[in-house]
C-alpha positions in Angstrom: 23.4 22.9 4.0 24.3 19.2 3.8 21.5 16.8 2.8 20.8 13.1 2.5 19.4 12.3 -0.9 16.7 9.7 -0.5 16.3 7.7 -3.7 13.8 5.0 -4.9 15.9 1.8 -5.2 13.4 0.5 -7.8 14.1 3.4 -10.2 17.0 5.4 -8.8 14.8 8.5 -8.8 15.2 11.1 -6.1 12.3 11.0 -3.6 13.4 13.8 -1.3 16.4 15.5 0.2 16.6 15.5 4.0 18.8 18.0 5.9 21.7 16.4 7.8 21.7 17.3 11.5 24.8 19.2 12.5 26.8 18.2 15.5 25.5 21.2 17.3 21.9 20.3 16.5 22.4 16.7 17.7 24.0 18.0 21.0 21.1 20.4 21.5 18.6 17.6 20.9 20.4 15.3 23.4 20.4 18.1 26.0 16.7 18.8 25.4 15.8 15.2 25.8 18.0 14.9 28.9 16.4 17.9 30.6 12.9 17.1 29.6 13.3 13.6 31.1 12.8 15.1 34.6 9.3 16.2 33.4 8.3 13.3 31.3 9.1 10.7 34.0 6.6 12.4 36.3 3.7 12.0 33.8 1.5 9.3 35.2 1.3 6.0 33.4 -2.3 6.4 32.4 -1.6 9.6 30.6 1.4 8.1 28.8 -0.8 5.2 27.8 -3.4 7.5 26.4 -0.8 9.4 24.3 0.6 6.2 22.9 -2.9 5.0 21.9 -3.6 8.3 20.2 -0.3 8.1 18.4 -1.1 4.6 17.1 -4.6 5.7 16.0 -3.1 8.7 14.1 -0.6 6.5 12.3 -3.4 4.3 11.2 -5.3 7.3 9.9 -2.3 7.9 7.6 -1.6 4.3 6.9 -1.8 4.6 3.1 0.4 7.6 2.9 3.0 6.2 5.2 3.1 2.9 3.4 3.6 4.7 0.0 6.5 6.7 1.4 8.0 3.5 2.9 7.8 1.8 -0.5 9.3 4.8 -2.3 12.4 4.9 0.0 12.9 1.2 0.7 11.6 -0.5 -2.5 9.5 -3.1 -0.7 6.1 -4.0 -2.2 3.3 -1.7 -1.1 1.4 -4.6 0.4 4.3 -5.3 2.7 4.6 -1.7 3.6 0.9 -1.6 4.6 1.5 -4.7 6.7 4.5 -3.1 8.4 2.4 -0.1 9.4 0.1 -2.5 11.2 3.1 -4.3 12.7 4.5 -0.9 13.9 1.3 0.2 15.6 0.9 -3.2 17.2 4.0 -2.4 19.3 2.6 1.0 20.3 -0.7 -0.6 21.2 1.0 -3.3 23.3 3.2 -0.9 25.3 0.4 1.6 25.7 -1.2 -1.1 27.9 2.1 -2.2 29.5 2.8 1.4 30.6 0.1 0.8 33.3 1.7 -2.5 34.4 5.1 -1.4 35.6 4.7 -3.1 39.0 7.0 -3.2 42.0 6.8 -5.6 44.9 7.2 -6.0 48.7 9.6 -8.6 50.0 9.1 -10.2 53.4 11.9 -8.8 55.6 14.3 -10.8 57.6 13.5 -8.9 60.8 10.3 -7.5 62.2 11.9 -4.0 62.3 12.2 -3.6 58.5 10.1 -3.4 55.4 11.6 -4.1 51.9 10.2 -2.6 48.8 11.3 -3.0 45.2 10.3 -0.4 42.6 11.2 0.5 39.0 12.0 3.8 37.4 12.9 4.8 33.8 16.6 4.7 32.8 16.6 8.2 31.3 17.3 9.5 27.8 17.3 6.6 25.2 19.1 7.0 21.9 18.1 4.6 19.1 19.6 3.7 15.8 17.3 1.9 13.4 17.8 0.0 10.1 16.5 0.7 6.6 14.7 -2.6 6.1 11.8 -2.0 8.5 11.8 1.8 9.0 8.5 2.0 10.8 8.4 -1.2 13.0 12.0 -1.0 14.2 11.4 2.6 15.3 8.2 1.9 17.2 9.5 -1.3 18.7 12.0 1.0 20.5 10.1 4.2 21.0 6.9 2.6 22.4 8.5 0.8 25.4 10.8 3.8 26.0 8.0 6.3 26.2 5.8 3.9 28.1 8.5 3.5 30.8 8.9 7.2 31.2 12.1 7.6 29.2 12.7 10.4 26.7 13.6 9.1 23.2 15.8 10.2 20.3 16.2 8.2 17.1 18.6 8.3 14.2 17.0 6.4 11.2 19.0 4.8 8.4 20.2 7.2 5.8 18.4 5.1 3.1 15.0 5.4 4.7 14.6 8.4 7.0 11.3 9.6 5.6 9.1 7.1 7.3 10.6 7.7 10.8 10.4 11.5 10.3 6.7 11.2 9.6 6.1 8.9 12.6 7.8 11.4 14.9 5.7 14.3 13.5 2.5 12.3 14.1 3.7 11.7 17.7 4.0 15.4 18.2 0.6 16.0 16.6 -1.2 13.9 19.2 0.5 15.6 22.1 3.7 13.6 22.8 6.0 16.5 23.6 8.7 17.3 21.0 11.4 17.0 23.7 10.1 13.5 24.6 10.4 12.1 21.0 13.0 13.5 18.7 14.6 12.5 15.4 18.1 13.5 14.0 19.5 12.6 10.6 23.0 12.0 9.3 25.8 9.5 8.9 25.4 6.5 11.3 29.1 6.4 12.4 29.2 10.1 13.3 25.9 10.4 15.1 26.4 7.0 16.8 29.6 8.3 18.3 27.8 11.4 19.6 25.2 9.2 21.2 27.7 6.9 22.9 30.0 9.7 24.0 27.2 11.8 25.5 26.7 11.9 29.3 23.1 12.8 28.6 22.3 9.4 27.1 21.7 6.5 29.5 20.7 3.8 27.0 21.6 2.9 23.4 19.3 0.6 21.5 20.3 -0.5 18.1 19.1 -2.8 15.3 21.7 -3.6 12.6 24.9 -5.5 11.8 26.9 -7.3 14.4 30.2 -5.3 13.7 28.4 -2.0 14.2 26.7 -3.3 17.3 30.0 -4.4 18.8 31.5 -0.9 18.1 28.5 0.8 19.8 29.0 -1.5 22.8 32.6 -0.6 23.0 31.9 3.0 22.8 29.2 2.9 25.4 31.5 1.3 28.0 33.2 4.5 29.1 29.9 5.9 30.4 28.5 2.5 31.3 25.3 2.9 29.3 22.6 0.4 29.1 22.6 -1.3 25.7 20.1 -3.4 23.8 21.4 -4.9 20.5 19.4 -6.7 17.9 22.2 -7.8 15.5 22.9 -10.1 12.6 21.2 -13.5 12.0 21.8 -16.5 9.9 18.6 -18.5 10.4 18.5 -22.2 9.6 15.3 -23.7 8.2 15.2 -27.4 9.0 12.8 -29.8 7.2 12.6 -33.2 8.7 11.5 -36.3 6.7 8.1 -36.5 8.5 7.3 -32.8 7.9 4.1 -31.6 6.2 5.8 -30.8 2.8 3.3 -28.3 1.6 3.3 -26.4 4.9 7.1 -26.3 4.9 7.2 -24.9 1.4 4.6 -22.3 2.1 6.5 -21.1 5.2 9.9 -21.2 3.6 8.6 -18.9 0.8 7.4 -16.4 3.4 10.4 -16.7 5.6 12.9 -16.2 2.8 11.3 -13.9 0.2 9.6 -11.3 2.3 11.1 -7.9 1.7 13.3 -9.5 -1.0 15.0 -11.5 1.6 16.2 -8.4 3.5 15.1 -9.3 7.0 17.2 -10.3 9.9 15.2 -13.5 10.6 15.1 -14.7 6.9 15.6 -18.3 6.3 19.3 -18.2 5.2 20.2 -21.9 5.2 17.6 -24.5 4.3 18.5 -28.0 5.7 16.3 -30.8 4.2 16.4 -34.5 5.3 17.7 -36.5 2.4 14.6 -38.6 1.7 12.5 -35.5 1.3 14.9 -33.3 -0.6 13.9 -33.9 -4.2 10.2 -33.3 -3.6 10.9 -30.2 -1.5 13.2 -28.7 -4.1 10.6 -29.4 -6.9 7.9 -27.7 -5.0 10.0 -24.7 -4.1 11.0 -24.3 -7.7 7.4 -24.2 -8.7 6.5 -21.6 -6.1 9.5 -19.4 -6.9 8.5 -19.4 -10.6 5.3 -17.6 -9.7 6.9 -14.6 -7.9 6.8 -11.3 -9.7 9.8 -9.0 -9.5 9.3 -5.2 -10.0 8.6 -1.8 -8.6 7.0 -2.0 -5.2 4.3 0.5 -6.2 3.0 -1.9 -8.9 0.1 -3.9 -7.6 1.3 -7.4 -8.7 4.9 -7.0 -7.4 6.0 -9.5 -4.8 9.8 -9.0 -4.9 11.2 -5.5 -4.9 14.7 -4.3 -5.5 17.6 -4.8 -3.0 18.4 -1.6 -1.2 21.6 -0.5 -3.0 24.7 -1.4 -5.0 26.7 -2.6 -2.0 24.0 -5.1 -1.1 23.6 -6.2 -4.7 27.3 -6.9 -5.0 27.4 -8.9 -1.8 24.5 -11.1 -2.9 25.9 -11.7 -6.4 29.3 -12.6 -5.0 27.7 -15.1 -2.7 25.8 -16.8 -5.6 29.0 -16.8 -7.7 31.1 -18.2 -4.9 28.5 -21.0 -4.3 28.3 -22.0 -8.0 32.1 -22.0 -8.4 32.3 -24.4 -5.5 29.8 -26.8 -6.9 26.3 -25.5 -6.0 23.7 -26.0 -8.8 21.2 -23.3 -9.8 17.7 -24.6 -9.5 16.2 -21.4 -10.7 16.9 -17.6 -10.8 20.4 -16.1 -11.0 18.9 -13.3 -13.1 19.9 -9.7 -12.5 18.5 -6.4 -13.5 20.8 -3.6 -12.2 22.0 -0.3 -13.4 24.4 1.3 -11.0 24.4 4.6 -13.0 20.6 4.9 -12.7 20.6 3.5 -9.2 18.3 0.4 -9.3 19.2 -3.1 -8.3 17.0 -6.2 -8.9 17.9 -9.8 -8.2 15.4 -12.4 -9.2 14.6 -15.1 -6.6 17.3 -17.7 -6.8 17.3 -21.3 -5.5 20.6 -23.1 -5.1 21.0 -26.9 -4.3 23.9 -29.0 -3.3 25.2 -26.3 -1.1 28.0 -27.1 1.2 29.4 -25.6 4.4 32.6 -24.2 2.9 30.5 -21.8 0.7 30.3 -18.1 1.8 26.5 -18.2 1.7 26.5 -20.8 4.5 28.7 -18.7 6.7 27.5 -15.2 6.2 24.0 -13.6 6.2 22.8 -13.0 2.6 20.1 -10.3 3.0 18.7 -11.0 -0.4 16.4 -13.3 -2.3 18.6 -16.4 -2.5 17.6 -19.7 -1.0 20.5 -22.2 -0.5 19.5 -25.8 0.1 21.6 -28.6 1.7 20.7 -32.0 3.0 21.2 -33.9 6.2 20.9 -37.6 7.2 19.7 -37.3 10.9 18.6 -34.5 13.1 21.8 -34.5 15.1 23.6 -33.6 11.9 21.0 -30.8 11.3 21.6 -29.4 14.7 25.4 -29.4 14.2 25.1 -27.5 10.9 22.5 -25.1 12.3 24.5 -24.2 15.4 27.9 -23.9 13.5 27.7 -20.1 13.4 28.4 -17.2 15.8 24.8 -16.0 15.2 21.7 -17.1 17.1 18.8 -14.9 16.2 16.1 -17.1 14.6 15.7 -20.8 13.6 12.8 -22.7 12.1 12.1 -26.4 11.9 9.2 -28.5 10.4 8.3 -31.9 11.9 5.2 -33.6 13.1 7.1 -35.8 15.5 6.8 -34.3 19.0 10.1 -36.1 20.0 12.0 -34.5 17.1 10.4 -31.2 17.7 11.2 -31.1 21.4 14.8 -32.3 20.7 15.3 -29.5 18.1 13.9 -26.9 20.5 16.2 -28.0 23.2 19.4 -28.2 21.1 19.1 -25.2 18.8 21.0 -22.1 20.1 18.6 -19.4 18.9 16.5 -16.8 20.6 13.5 -17.1 18.3 12.4 -20.6 17.2 9.5 -21.4 14.9 8.2 -25.0 15.0 6.0 -25.5 11.9 5.9 -21.6 11.8 8.0 -19.4 9.6 6.5 -16.1 10.8 7.0 -16.1 14.6 7.3 -12.3 15.2 4.6 -10.6 17.4 4.5 -7.5 19.5 3.5 -9.5 22.6 6.4 -12.0 22.4 10.1 -11.3 23.1 12.3 -10.8 20.1 16.1 -11.2 20.3 19.0 -13.4 19.8 21.8 -15.4 21.4 25.5 -15.4 20.9 26.6 -12.6 18.5 23.0 -11.9 17.5 22.5 -9.4 20.3 21.6 -8.6 23.9 18.2 -8.0 25.4 14.7 -8.6 24.0 12.2 -6.4 22.2 8.5 -7.0 22.4 6.4 -8.7 25.1 6.7 -7.9 28.8 10.4 -8.6 28.5 10.8 -5.6 26.0 10.0 -3.1 28.8 12.6 -4.3 31.2 15.6 -2.8 29.4 14.1 0.7 29.8 13.8 0.4 33.6 16.1 0.6 36.5 15.4 -1.5 39.6 15.4 0.3 43.0 15.5 -1.4 46.3 14.2 0.4 49.4 14.9 -1.0 52.9 12.9 0.8 55.6 14.0 0.4 59.2 12.8 1.5 62.6 9.5 -0.3 62.9 
């Protein structure tokens, strides 16, 4: 039997081996989900809501254990894993309520002889592919609205972090969500992704991950005209205007950059500081970064865990080297503790200044604990730099001038914008990007729409 070896990226130690789902097993799961959809869609919204609430409560009962597993397989600090469990259940809680609010409407007819009614129904079997950096929240952010809408659901978690997802699915079954309504398969993403997109049983693909993979899934879904939701790559600018509250901006850039060792899709990837404030900002950031403790996520004092694997480590190191070779200065960091043979990879938080647009780090998402800082003279220049990317997921800006703030909101081409806020994500708000950062939204009332079809009924003969 082929297995996935799940290792701890902080130590390289084997955590657990997970059986790889065979092609036959995946096909059987898809057929099971497709067939059970006819039953699940008939379950009334209040019952689906109750099941989702029970699932959320059961996850919270096992919060400590789930968080520990998450830290073991992803490397993130235990405190962050505990926070992610709460974040994951917040989506279940939200969509447990939204299940009861899938409303239709009646439209005034253009003739007395007709009545016009609009209703919504679930799209069908949903296949999800989730990333390793948030193995709980990215799964529930897809499963909860799918199940709430009346869709059946099958997920393939990342090979690096399948254990959290497996446990969440087991807990769903424990509280009465039928096994055929929520399933998990494991294996190589490219192979299972192709099975998902080729299957006539699957009516929707939802994916969080890189833009190149998202584009391929979209292409492969075209032959069967599947619904697709894509939450793809980001390259978030973090703009600090001259009038900003400096301490607030520093506090939020630390959170926006270094959470999960910089391995989030909405991390601050490019910090743009107005020239008059740059020296003070850099000094304060340097002081804050110096206090961060790097280590094993299970150790209580750890704030920065390892990066997920050698491939990610090499990419981050290459970006730092490219920047320094092209003139960037290291403010602090550029320390590495990696052992490819043993399987652990640490990068100490690194701050770079005098960064310019020709450097790779200003063009490509880093996904690591590196903070590049450049300066601008006026907000028009900041907007030009910020928008000079094919990505448009998240952007942040700090200013106390309502005119500057309103201008930046209007001009920045990003789906999620934080004004004096480096942590905008919430289950009740729509999450998603513009341009090559994706299609559709997750969270909020908007997050339910992608799982629903709209049906129009015209009744004549009155």
